[in-house]
C-alpha positions as CSV (number, residue, x, y, z in Angstrom):
1,M,4.2,-40.9,7.6
2,Q,1.5,-42.7,5.7
3,R,-1.1,-40.6,7.4
4,L,0.8,-37.4,6.4
5,G,0.9,-38.6,2.8
6,Q,-2.9,-39.2,2.8
7,F,-3.5,-35.7,4.3
8,V,-1.3,-34.1,1.6
9,F,-3.1,-36.0,-1.1
10,A,-6.5,-35.0,0.2
11,A,-5.5,-31.4,0.6
12,G,-4.1,-31.4,-3.0
13,L,-7.4,-32.9,-4.3
14,S,-9.3,-30.2,-2.4
15,M,-7.2,-27.5,-4.1
16,T,-7.9,-29.0,-7.5
17,L,-11.7,-29.1,-6.8
18,A,-11.6,-25.5,-5.5
19,A,-9.8,-24.4,-8.6
20,A,-12.6,-25.9,-10.7
21,L,-15.2,-24.1,-8.7
22,L,-13.3,-20.9,-8.9
23,S,-13.2,-21.0,-12.7
24,A,-16.9,-21.6,-12.8
25,G,-17.6,-18.4,-10.7
26,D,-15.1,-16.2,-12.6
27,S,-17.9,-14.4,-14.5
28,K,-18.9,-12.6,-11.3
29,K,-15.4,-11.4,-10.8
30,D,-15.6,-9.6,-14.2
31,D,-18.8,-7.7,-13.1
32,P,-18.3,-4.7,-10.8
33,G,-22.0,-4.7,-10.3
34,Q,-21.5,-8.0,-8.3
35,I,-19.1,-6.5,-5.8
36,G,-20.0,-7.6,-2.3
37,N,-22.2,-10.5,-3.6
38,R,-19.3,-12.7,-4.8
39,D,-16.6,-14.7,-3.2
40,V,-13.2,-13.7,-4.5
41,S,-11.3,-15.7,-1.8
42,K,-12.1,-19.2,-3.1
43,G,-9.4,-21.7,-2.6
44,V,-7.9,-24.0,0.1
45,N,-7.2,-22.0,3.2
46,F,-6.1,-23.5,6.6
47,Y,-7.0,-20.2,8.3
48,S,-10.4,-19.2,9.5
49,L,-11.4,-15.5,9.2
50,E,-11.0,-15.3,13.0
51,K,-7.6,-16.8,13.0
52,E,-6.5,-14.6,10.1
53,R,-7.7,-11.5,11.9
54,A,-5.9,-12.5,15.1
55,L,-2.7,-13.2,13.2
56,G,-2.9,-9.8,11.4
57,R,-3.5,-8.0,14.7
58,Q,-0.4,-9.6,16.2
59,L,1.7,-8.6,13.2
60,A,0.3,-5.1,13.1
61,Q,1.3,-4.6,16.7
62,E,4.8,-5.6,15.9
63,V,4.9,-3.1,12.9
64,E,3.7,-0.3,15.2
65,R,6.4,-1.1,17.7
66,Q,9.1,-0.9,15.0
67,A,7.9,1.8,12.7
68,K,7.2,5.5,13.2
69,I,3.4,5.9,12.9
70,V,2.1,9.3,12.0
71,D,0.1,10.5,15.0
72,D,-1.4,13.6,13.5
73,P,-5.1,13.2,14.1
74,L,-6.2,15.0,10.9
75,V,-3.9,12.8,8.7
76,A,-5.0,9.7,10.5
77,E,-8.7,10.5,10.2
78,Y,-8.4,11.3,6.5
79,I,-6.5,8.1,5.6
80,N,-9.0,6.0,7.6
81,R,-12.0,7.8,6.0
82,L,-10.6,7.2,2.5
83,G,-9.8,3.6,3.3
84,Q,-13.2,2.8,4.8
85,N,-15.0,4.2,1.8
86,L,-13.0,1.9,-0.5
87,V,-13.7,-1.1,1.8
88,R,-17.5,-0.4,1.7
89,N,-17.2,-0.7,-2.1
90,S,-15.1,-4.0,-2.0
91,D,-15.6,-7.7,-1.5
92,A,-13.8,-7.7,1.8
93,K,-15.5,-9.4,4.7
94,A,-13.2,-8.2,7.6
95,P,-13.1,-4.8,9.4
96,F,-10.1,-2.7,8.4
97,T,-7.7,-0.3,10.0
98,F,-5.5,2.1,8.1
99,K,-2.4,3.8,9.4
100,V,0.4,5.9,8.0
101,I,4.1,5.1,8.4
102,E,6.4,8.1,8.3
103,S,9.0,7.0,5.8
104,P,10.3,8.3,2.4
105,E,9.8,4.8,0.9
106,V,7.2,4.6,-1.8
107,N,5.1,1.7,-0.5
108,A,1.9,0.4,1.1
109,F,1.2,-3.1,2.4
110,A,-1.6,-5.1,3.9
111,L,-1.5,-7.7,6.6
112,P,-4.0,-10.6,7.1
113,G,-7.4,-9.6,8.4
114,G,-7.4,-6.0,7.1
115,Y,-4.5,-4.1,8.6
116,V,-3.2,-1.7,6.0
117,F,-0.1,0.6,6.3
118,V,0.5,3.5,3.9
119,Y,3.9,5.1,3.7
120,S,4.2,8.9,3.6
121,G,6.5,8.5,0.6
122,L,3.6,7.1,-1.4
123,V,1.4,10.1,-0.4
124,R,4.2,12.4,-1.6
125,I,4.2,11.1,-5.2
126,A,0.4,10.8,-5.4
127,D,-0.6,14.3,-6.5
128,E,-4.3,13.4,-6.8
129,E,-6.6,11.5,-4.4
130,D,-7.5,8.9,-7.0
131,E,-3.9,7.9,-7.3
132,L,-3.5,7.2,-3.5
133,A,-7.0,5.5,-3.5
134,A,-5.8,3.2,-6.3
135,A,-2.8,2.0,-4.3
136,M,-5.0,1.5,-1.2
137,A,-7.6,-0.4,-3.2
138,H,-4.9,-2.7,-4.5
139,E,-4.0,-3.6,-0.9
140,I,-7.7,-4.0,0.1
141,A,-8.0,-6.5,-2.8
142,H,-5.1,-8.6,-1.4
143,V,-7.1,-8.9,1.9
144,A,-10.5,-9.5,0.2
145,A,-8.9,-12.3,-1.9
146,R,-7.1,-13.6,1.3
147,H,-3.9,-13.9,-0.7
148,M,-1.6,-14.0,2.4
149,T,-3.2,-16.9,4.2
150,R,-3.9,-18.8,0.9
151,Q,-0.2,-18.5,0.1
152,A,0.7,-19.6,3.6
153,T,-1.5,-22.7,3.2
154,K,0.3,-23.6,-0.1
155,T,3.6,-23.2,1.7
156,Q,2.5,-25.4,4.6
157,L,1.3,-28.1,2.1
158,A,4.7,-28.0,0.3
159,N,6.5,-28.3,3.7
160,M,4.4,-31.3,4.7
161,A,5.1,-33.1,1.5
162,A,8.8,-32.4,1.7
163,I,9.8,-33.3,5.3
164,P,9.1,-36.1,7.7
165,A,6.0,-35.8,9.9
166,G,7.9,-35.7,13.1
167,V,9.9,-32.7,12.0
168,F,7.1,-30.5,10.6
169,L,6.1,-27.8,13.1
170,G,4.1,-25.4,10.9
171,G,3.7,-21.8,11.8
172,W,4.9,-18.6,10.2
173,T,8.7,-19.1,9.8
174,G,11.3,-17.1,7.9
175,Y,11.5,-13.4,8.6
176,A,13.0,-10.7,6.5
177,A,13.5,-7.0,7.0
178,R,11.4,-4.7,4.9
179,Q,13.4,-2.1,3.0
180,G,13.3,1.4,4.5
181,A,11.3,0.9,7.7
182,R,13.1,-2.4,8.6
183,L,10.0,-4.2,9.6
184,A,10.3,-7.9,10.5
185,I,7.4,-9.5,8.7
186,P,7.1,-13.2,7.6
187,M,8.5,-13.8,4.1
188,T,5.0,-15.0,3.2
189,F,3.9,-11.3,3.2
190,L,6.9,-9.8,1.4
191,N,6.2,-11.3,-2.0
192,F,3.0,-12.2,-3.8
193,A,2.9,-14.5,-6.8
194,R,2.4,-12.7,-10.1
195,K,-1.1,-14.2,-10.3
196,D,-2.0,-12.7,-7.0
197,E,-0.6,-9.3,-7.9
198,S,-2.6,-9.4,-11.2
199,E,-5.7,-10.3,-9.4
200,A,-5.2,-7.4,-6.9
201,D,-4.7,-5.0,-9.8
202,Y,-7.9,-6.3,-11.4
203,L,-10.1,-6.2,-8.3
204,G,-8.5,-2.9,-7.1
205,V,-9.6,-0.9,-10.2
206,Q,-13.1,-2.2,-9.7
207,Y,-13.2,-1.1,-6.1
208,L,-11.8,2.3,-7.1
209,Y,-14.5,2.6,-9.8
210,A,-17.3,1.5,-7.4
211,A,-16.2,4.1,-4.9
212,G,-16.7,6.8,-7.5
213,Y,-13.0,7.5,-8.4
214,D,-11.5,7.7,-11.9
215,P,-10.1,4.2,-12.4
216,T,-7.3,5.7,-14.5
217,G,-5.9,6.9,-11.2
218,A,-4.4,3.4,-11.1
219,I,-2.6,3.9,-14.4
220,S,-1.3,7.3,-13.2
221,I,0.2,6.0,-10.0
222,F,1.7,3.0,-11.8
223,E,3.3,5.3,-14.4
224,K,4.7,7.5,-11.7
225,M,6.2,4.6,-9.8
226,E,7.7,3.2,-13.1
227,A,9.3,6.5,-13.9
228,L,10.6,6.9,-10.4
229,E,12.2,3.5,-10.4
230,R,13.8,4.2,-13.8
231,R,15.3,7.5,-12.5
232,A,16.4,6.1,-9.2
233,P,16.6,2.3,-9.1
234,G,15.8,0.9,-5.6
235,T,13.4,3.8,-4.7
236,I,10.4,1.5,-5.0
237,S,10.0,-1.1,-2.2
238,R,11.5,-4.5,-2.9
239,A,8.0,-5.8,-2.3
240,F,7.2,-4.9,-5.9
241,S,10.1,-6.8,-7.3
242,T,8.0,-9.9,-8.1
243,H,5.6,-7.9,-10.2
244,P,7.3,-4.7,-11.3
245,M,5.6,-1.5,-12.5
246,D,6.4,-2.1,-16.2
247,A,4.7,-1.2,-19.5
248,D,3.0,-4.7,-19.7
249,R,1.3,-4.3,-16.3
250,I,0.2,-0.8,-17.2
251,A,-1.1,-1.8,-20.6
252,R,-3.0,-4.8,-19.2
253,T,-4.7,-2.6,-16.6
254,E,-5.7,-0.1,-19.3
255,K,-7.3,-3.0,-21.3
256,E,-9.1,-4.3,-18.2
257,I,-10.6,-0.8,-17.4
258,E,-11.8,-0.5,-21.0
259,A,-13.3,-4.0,-21.0
260,I,-15.2,-4.2,-17.7
261,L,-15.8,-0.6,-16.4
262,P,-18.6,1.3,-18.2
263,A,-17.7,5.0,-18.8
264,R,-19.3,7.5,-16.4
265,P,-20.1,11.1,-17.0
266,E,-17.9,12.2,-14.0
267,Y,-15.5,10.8,-11.5
268,V,-13.8,11.9,-8.3
269,V,-10.1,12.8,-9.2
270,T,-9.1,14.8,-6.1
271,T,-10.6,16.8,-3.3
272,S,-9.6,19.8,-1.2
273,D,-9.5,17.5,1.9
274,Y,-6.8,15.4,0.2
275,A,-4.8,18.5,-0.8
276,A,-4.9,19.8,2.8
277,M,-3.9,16.4,4.3
278,R,-1.1,15.9,1.8
279,Q,0.3,19.4,2.4
280,R,0.1,18.8,6.2
281,L,1.9,15.5,5.9
282,M,4.6,16.9,3.7
283,A,5.1,19.9,5.9
284,R,5.7,17.4,8.8
285,E,8.4,15.7,6.8
286,T,10.1,18.9,5.7
287,P,12.4,20.3,8.3
288,P,11.8,24.1,9.0
289,Q,14.1,26.4,7.2
290,K,16.6,28.2,9.4
291,S,16.2,32.0,9.0
292,A,19.3,34.1,8.8
293,P,20.2,35.8,12.1
294,E,19.1,39.4,12.3
295,Q,21.9,41.9,11.8
296,P,22.3,44.5,14.7
297,T,21.2,48.1,14.0
298,L,24.2,50.4,14.6
299,K,24.0,54.1,15.5
300,T,26.8,56.4,14.5
301,A,28.1,58.8,17.2
302,P,27.9,62.5,16.2
303,G,31.0,63.6,14.4
304,A,32.3,60.0,13.9
305,K,33.7,59.1,10.5
306,V,31.6,56.4,8.8
307,P,33.8,54.0,6.8
308,G,33.3,54.5,3.1
309,A,31.4,57.8,3.5
310,T,32.2,60.6,1.2
311,A,32.8,64.0,2.6
312,G,30.0,66.5,1.7
313,P,30.0,70.3,1.5
314,G,30.9,71.9,4.8
315,S,32.5,68.8,6.2
316,R,35.8,69.1,8.1
317,R,38.9,67.8,6.3
């Protein structure tokens, strides 16, 4: 038990030192010109990049077994191409995969190690490409900052401090069902701390900007989600409940865009490729309309009286 206490103390001290180092390097985080040359994942983390990737792969396989993955090759190719362009303009160190879940839920989520899932319901409300790119950049930022495994490390430290050494088993415990697709994912991944969500917003708009998109696409998709939730509470995934799409979040993101992203003469807002992919995906979700059965064509026998006909000149009475 004494050894456990010493370990927890040492880990806590490491976290304090890491926080000090992190604050010293924050200036790079404010400079989009430093993307790729900075470490945004500083902090105590019990998981190596290899272990994080292996964990994410295992969880992604579980998601794919439970959810309905869109298998249209044109949709899959487009989403992957969009995602990889954002990754190239991010601080992420891991390879990424992107897949679409067929579900009306307005959501996207990332798993450790770069496994990102986008719901078709999110594509449906994103009229422009920069809006969808903003949501995906936010998820890429969670992976780049390693929020999932850093949060898991904090949870494990708290567990070690709270229970006897002989009882602590570690691991990813506590599962909950995701709304809509009913995906069993560890609780660690269902909710981020507000600080982590704010950081993902901050980094996400930088990645969006670096990839050539209009960073106000992030504001646009936030506003749509806020309006949708107001009209129909519960439409937006519960995953956003810890950091709702409210006016404060939107206003803060607007200020951050103004403060750190120099204006450009032009941005990508949308493309014909996006419009074609979105239309194809929505057509897949919309059941075909049933056409009315054709009425038979009737012939009238010579001399037969047609119901409702008026007798003309020369007709027999």
